[in-house]
C-alpha positions as CSV (number, residue, x, y, z in Angstrom):
1,X,4.2,13.5,-40.2
2,X,2.5,14.6,-37.0
3,X,1.1,12.0,-34.6
4,X,-2.5,13.1,-34.9
5,X,-2.6,13.1,-38.7
6,X,-1.1,9.6,-38.7
7,X,-3.5,8.3,-36.0
8,X,-6.5,9.4,-38.0
9,X,-5.6,6.9,-40.6
10,X,-4.9,4.0,-38.2
11,X,-5.6,3.2,-34.6
12,X,-2.6,2.9,-32.2
13,X,-3.0,-0.9,-31.9
14,X,-3.4,-1.5,-35.6
15,X,-1.2,1.3,-36.9
16,X,2.0,-0.7,-37.5
17,X,0.1,-3.5,-39.1
18,X,-1.5,-1.1,-41.6
19,X,1.8,0.4,-42.4
20,X,3.4,-3.0,-42.7
21,X,0.9,-3.9,-45.4
22,X,2.2,-1.0,-47.5
23,X,5.8,-1.7,-46.7
24,X,6.8,-3.2,-50.0
25,X,5.8,-0.1,-51.9
26,X,7.2,2.2,-49.2
27,X,10.6,0.6,-48.6
28,X,11.7,0.6,-52.2
29,X,12.4,4.3,-52.1
30,X,13.5,4.5,-48.4
31,X,17.0,4.8,-47.1
32,X,18.7,2.3,-44.8
33,X,18.9,3.6,-41.3
34,X,20.8,2.1,-38.3
35,X,20.2,3.5,-34.8
36,X,21.4,2.5,-31.4
37,X,19.2,2.6,-28.3
38,X,20.5,2.7,-24.8
39,X,17.8,1.2,-22.6
40,X,17.2,2.4,-19.1
41,X,16.7,-1.1,-17.8
42,X,18.5,-4.5,-17.4
43,X,18.0,-7.1,-20.1
44,X,16.7,-9.7,-17.5
45,X,13.4,-7.8,-17.2
46,X,11.7,-9.0,-20.3
47,X,8.6,-6.8,-20.0
48,X,10.1,-3.3,-19.3
49,X,13.3,-3.9,-21.3
50,X,11.5,-6.0,-23.9
51,X,9.2,-3.1,-24.8
52,X,12.1,-1.4,-26.7
53,X,13.0,-4.7,-28.4
54,X,9.3,-5.2,-29.4
55,X,9.1,-1.7,-30.9
56,X,12.4,-2.1,-32.7
57,X,11.2,-5.4,-34.2
58,X,7.9,-3.8,-35.4
59,X,9.8,-0.9,-37.0
60,X,12.1,-3.4,-38.8
61,X,9.1,-5.5,-40.0
62,X,7.2,-2.4,-41.2
63,X,10.2,-1.1,-43.2
64,X,11.3,-4.4,-44.7
65,X,14.4,-4.4,-42.5
66,X,15.6,-1.0,-43.7
67,X,15.2,0.8,-40.4
68,X,17.0,-1.1,-37.7
69,X,17.4,-0.2,-34.0
70,X,19.8,-2.1,-31.9
71,X,18.8,-2.1,-28.2
72,X,21.4,-2.3,-25.5
73,X,20.8,-2.8,-21.8
74,X,21.5,0.0,-19.3
75,X,25.2,0.6,-18.9
76,X,26.4,-1.3,-21.9
77,X,26.8,1.8,-24.1
78,X,26.5,4.5,-21.5
79,X,25.5,4.4,-17.8
80,X,21.8,4.9,-17.3
81,X,22.2,8.4,-15.6
82,X,24.1,9.6,-18.6
83,X,21.7,8.3,-21.3
84,X,19.8,11.6,-21.7
85,X,23.0,13.5,-22.3
86,X,24.2,10.8,-24.8
87,X,21.0,11.2,-26.8
88,X,21.2,15.0,-26.8
89,X,24.8,14.7,-28.1
90,X,23.7,12.1,-30.7
91,X,26.2,9.6,-29.2
92,X,23.2,7.3,-29.4
93,X,20.2,8.2,-31.4
94,X,17.7,7.2,-28.8
95,X,17.0,5.7,-25.4
96,X,14.0,3.9,-24.1
97,X,13.7,5.1,-20.5
98,X,11.6,6.7,-17.8
99,X,11.8,10.5,-18.1
100,X,11.8,10.9,-14.3
101,X,15.2,9.5,-14.0
102,X,16.4,12.9,-15.1
103,X,14.7,15.2,-12.6
104,X,18.2,16.1,-11.4
105,X,18.6,18.0,-14.7
106,X,15.2,19.7,-14.1
107,X,12.2,18.5,-12.0
108,X,9.9,19.1,-15.0
109,X,11.3,15.9,-16.6
110,X,9.0,14.0,-14.2
111,X,6.0,14.8,-16.3
112,X,7.2,12.4,-19.0
113,X,6.6,9.6,-16.5
114,X,4.7,10.4,-13.3
115,X,4.6,12.4,-10.1
116,X,3.6,11.4,-6.6
117,X,-0.1,11.1,-6.2
118,X,-0.4,11.6,-10.0
119,X,-2.5,10.0,-12.7
120,X,-3.0,6.3,-13.5
121,X,-2.3,4.7,-16.9
122,X,-5.5,5.7,-18.6
123,X,-5.5,9.2,-17.2
124,X,-1.9,9.7,-18.2
125,X,-2.6,8.6,-21.8
126,X,-5.6,10.9,-22.0
127,X,-3.6,13.9,-20.8
128,X,-0.7,13.1,-23.0
129,X,-2.7,12.5,-26.2
130,X,-5.8,14.6,-25.8
131,X,-5.0,17.1,-23.0
132,X,-1.9,18.8,-24.4
133,X,0.6,16.9,-22.4
134,X,2.7,15.7,-25.3
135,X,3.1,19.1,-26.8
136,X,3.9,20.8,-23.4
137,X,6.5,18.2,-22.5
138,X,8.2,18.3,-25.9
139,X,8.2,22.1,-25.9
140,X,10.1,21.8,-22.6
141,X,12.6,19.3,-24.1
142,X,13.1,21.1,-27.5
143,X,15.9,23.4,-26.3
144,X,17.8,20.3,-25.1
145,X,17.7,18.8,-28.6
146,X,15.6,15.8,-27.8
147,X,11.9,14.7,-28.0
148,X,9.9,12.1,-26.1
149,X,7.5,9.6,-27.6
150,X,5.4,7.8,-25.0
151,X,5.9,4.0,-25.2
152,X,5.0,1.9,-22.2
153,X,3.5,2.1,-18.7
154,X,3.8,0.0,-15.6
155,X,0.4,0.9,-14.2
156,X,0.2,1.6,-10.5
157,X,3.3,0.1,-8.8
158,X,3.8,-1.6,-5.6
159,X,5.3,0.5,-2.7
160,X,8.5,-1.5,-2.4
161,X,10.4,-3.9,-0.2
162,X,11.5,-3.0,3.4
163,X,13.6,-4.7,6.0
164,X,11.2,-3.5,8.8
165,X,7.5,-2.6,9.0
166,X,6.3,0.9,8.2
167,X,3.5,1.8,10.7
168,X,3.9,5.6,11.2
169,X,5.7,8.5,9.6
170,X,8.3,8.2,12.3
171,X,9.3,4.8,10.7
172,X,10.2,6.7,7.5
173,X,12.6,9.2,9.1
174,X,16.2,8.3,8.4
175,X,15.1,5.4,6.1
176,X,17.6,4.9,3.3
177,X,15.3,4.2,0.3
178,X,16.0,3.5,-3.3
179,X,13.5,5.6,-5.1
180,X,13.8,7.8,-8.3
181,X,12.1,10.9,-9.6
182,X,10.1,13.3,-7.5
183,X,9.3,10.4,-5.3
184,X,12.8,10.7,-4.0
185,X,12.4,14.4,-3.3
186,X,9.1,13.6,-1.5
187,X,10.8,11.0,0.7
188,X,13.5,13.5,1.5
189,X,10.9,16.0,2.5
190,X,9.6,13.7,5.2
191,X,13.0,12.8,6.6
192,X,14.1,9.8,4.6
193,X,17.3,9.5,2.7
194,X,16.5,8.7,-1.0
195,X,19.0,6.8,-3.2
196,X,18.8,6.6,-7.0
197,X,20.3,3.2,-7.9
198,X,19.9,1.4,-11.3
199,X,17.7,-1.7,-11.3
200,X,20.5,-4.2,-11.6
201,X,22.3,-2.8,-8.5
202,X,19.3,-2.7,-6.1
203,X,19.6,-6.3,-4.9
204,X,23.2,-6.2,-3.6
205,X,22.5,-2.8,-1.9
206,X,19.4,-4.2,-0.1
207,X,21.2,-7.4,0.7
208,X,24.2,-5.6,2.3
209,X,22.0,-3.2,4.2
210,X,23.4,-0.2,2.3
211,X,19.7,0.7,1.8
212,X,16.7,-0.1,4.1
213,X,14.1,-0.3,1.4
214,X,13.7,-0.3,-2.4
215,X,11.0,0.0,-4.9
216,X,11.1,-1.1,-8.5
217,X,7.9,-1.9,-10.3
218,X,5.7,-4.7,-9.2
219,X,5.5,-8.5,-8.4
220,X,6.6,-9.8,-11.9
221,X,9.8,-7.7,-12.1
222,X,10.5,-7.7,-8.4
223,X,10.4,-11.5,-8.3
224,X,12.8,-11.7,-11.2
225,X,15.2,-9.4,-9.3
226,X,14.9,-11.5,-6.2
227,X,14.0,-8.8,-3.7
228,X,11.9,-11.2,-1.7
229,X,15.1,-13.0,-0.7
230,X,16.6,-9.9,1.0
231,X,13.6,-8.1,2.4
232,X,10.5,-9.5,4.1
233,X,7.9,-6.7,3.9
234,X,6.2,-5.8,0.6
235,X,4.1,-2.6,0.8
236,X,1.5,-1.2,-1.5
237,X,0.5,1.0,-3.3
238,X,3.4,2.9,-4.8
239,X,1.6,6.3,-4.4
240,X,4.6,8.0,-6.1
241,X,4.1,6.0,-9.3
242,X,0.4,5.6,-9.9
243,X,1.0,5.0,-13.6
244,X,4.6,5.4,-14.6
245,X,4.9,6.1,-18.3
246,X,8.0,5.2,-20.3
247,X,9.1,6.6,-23.6
248,X,11.6,6.9,-26.4
249,X,13.9,9.8,-25.9
250,X,15.1,10.7,-29.4
251,X,17.7,13.1,-30.7
252,X,16.0,15.7,-32.8
253,X,18.5,15.9,-35.5
254,X,18.3,12.1,-36.0
255,X,14.5,12.3,-35.9
256,X,14.4,15.1,-38.5
257,X,16.7,13.1,-40.8
258,X,14.1,10.3,-41.0
259,X,11.6,10.2,-43.8
260,X,8.0,11.0,-42.9
261,X,7.1,7.4,-43.4
262,X,9.8,6.2,-41.0
263,X,8.7,8.8,-38.4
264,X,5.1,7.6,-38.7
265,X,6.1,3.9,-38.4
266,X,8.3,4.7,-35.4
267,X,5.4,6.5,-33.6
268,X,2.9,3.7,-34.3
269,X,5.3,1.1,-33.0
270,X,6.0,3.1,-29.9
271,X,2.3,3.5,-29.2
272,X,1.6,-0.2,-29.8
273,X,4.3,-1.0,-27.2
274,X,2.6,1.5,-24.9
275,X,-0.6,-0.7,-24.8
276,X,1.3,-4.0,-25.0
277,X,3.5,-3.4,-21.9
278,X,0.5,-2.6,-19.8
279,X,-1.3,-5.7,-21.0
280,X,1.8,-7.9,-20.1
281,X,2.0,-6.4,-16.6
282,X,-1.7,-6.9,-16.0
283,X,-1.5,-10.5,-17.1
284,X,1.6,-11.4,-15.1
285,X,1.6,-9.5,-11.8
286,X,-1.2,-11.4,-10.2
287,X,0.4,-14.8,-10.5
288,X,3.8,-13.4,-9.4
289,X,2.2,-11.9,-6.3
290,X,0.6,-15.2,-5.3
291,X,4.0,-16.9,-5.7
292,X,5.7,-14.3,-3.5
293,X,3.1,-14.6,-0.8
294,X,3.3,-18.4,-0.9
295,X,7.1,-18.0,-0.4
296,X,6.7,-16.1,2.8
297,X,6.5,-12.4,1.6
298,X,4.6,-10.3,4.1
299,X,2.3,-8.0,2.0
300,X,1.2,-4.8,3.8
301,X,-0.8,-1.8,2.8
302,X,0.7,1.5,3.7
303,X,-1.4,2.8,6.7
304,X,-3.8,5.6,5.8
305,X,-2.0,8.0,8.1
306,X,1.2,7.4,6.3
307,X,-0.4,7.9,2.9
308,X,-2.0,11.1,4.2
309,X,1.3,12.3,5.7
310,X,3.1,11.9,2.3
311,X,0.2,13.7,0.5
312,X,0.4,16.6,2.9
313,X,4.1,16.8,2.2
314,X,3.6,16.7,-1.6
315,X,1.5,19.8,-1.9
316,X,4.1,22.3,-0.6
317,X,6.7,20.5,-2.7
318,X,4.7,21.2,-5.8
319,X,4.0,24.8,-4.7
320,X,7.7,25.4,-4.2
321,X,8.7,23.9,-7.5
322,X,6.0,25.8,-9.3
323,X,7.1,29.1,-7.7
324,X,10.7,28.6,-8.7
325,X,10.5,26.8,-12.1
326,X,8.3,28.2,-14.9
327,X,8.6,25.0,-17.0
328,X,7.5,22.9,-14.0
329,X,4.6,25.3,-13.4
330,X,3.3,25.1,-16.9
331,X,3.3,21.3,-16.9
332,X,2.0,21.0,-13.4
333,X,-0.9,23.4,-13.9
334,X,-2.0,21.5,-17.0
335,X,-1.4,18.0,-15.5
336,X,-3.2,18.7,-12.1
337,X,-6.2,20.4,-13.8
338,X,-6.6,17.5,-16.1
339,X,-6.2,15.0,-13.2
340,X,-8.9,16.7,-11.2
341,X,-11.4,16.4,-14.0
342,X,-10.6,12.8,-15.0
343,X,-10.6,11.5,-11.4
344,X,-14.0,13.0,-10.8
345,X,-15.3,11.3,-14.0
346,X,-13.8,7.9,-13.2
347,X,-15.2,7.8,-9.7
348,X,-18.7,7.4,-11.2
349,X,-17.8,4.5,-13.5
350,X,-14.4,2.8,-13.4
351,X,-13.9,3.1,-9.6
352,X,-17.4,2.1,-8.6
353,X,-17.4,-0.9,-11.0
354,X,-13.9,-2.0,-10.0
355,X,-14.7,-1.7,-6.3
356,X,-17.9,-3.8,-6.7
357,X,-16.1,-6.5,-8.7
358,X,-13.2,-6.6,-6.2
359,X,-15.6,-7.2,-3.3
360,X,-17.7,-9.7,-5.3
361,X,-14.7,-11.8,-6.6
362,X,-12.7,-11.7,-3.4
């Protein structure tokens, strides 16, 4: 069953509940299915890792326990960098991950998550579900034997933890920075030395000075990982991840073997988790940031000249990738055109209202 036909019958938030009501009649005729999921994240991070467990629980509930997905943390079944290949080979049926972890395979993978100076959570959802993003991205993935079902977003991230202040673009040159996706390529373009390190390995690398800076998500997760203990300066915003989407990477043969009802239930649970993760981060990040500041963290905005310097470097990077990679160009042309339109719309309403309330409630 296609996503749109299903969603006309139930909203994303209520879809699983509606299906669950019909579960007794559905499950009697349904097979038992057991899948394994290799998460892209450590189990200690209850929000980003927990999104997969939440979706798996809803799928089980809606199918009367007949469709079970066992979620394993990054590295338990396969190392995180190898999860996409493991899904393609059907070593595991699925992975809940950030697509931009796999830009080393092809830079176009980034469009399943985010690109530097890209869209926010709502804009990304709109492009994915209404602007053709989902079809374009899965057309790109199809020859690799996998599909991607959006399921989670961090919102705009913080810019990361640094052992020294970042005042000018000169301070970025030579900086060893943990940063994934096209953000890493952008940092390289301005003279930094990007490192792709799994979440659970960032703390010791930062503590030992193997890296000079690291970004993860935001205050709630960063506090759990203890980065404030090994780096003093906490910068914002993470302009390379203005709304980082996550998703279920699923083997196409395993997907096609599911009944239409199971595919519909899976999609509804994934989309429910998409909204739920954002709600959790929005509810938890503010209090975590206050705790970090009370504990001595020095919070700094990236200076405007630094933001502008990175933006100027991003444009030729996108032009070069578009010129050399037809898949990237197709996705970038669609994504960037949609972003221009939606940003212009939101500046009249969302941005104006948010700015007023931020000033009023400061």
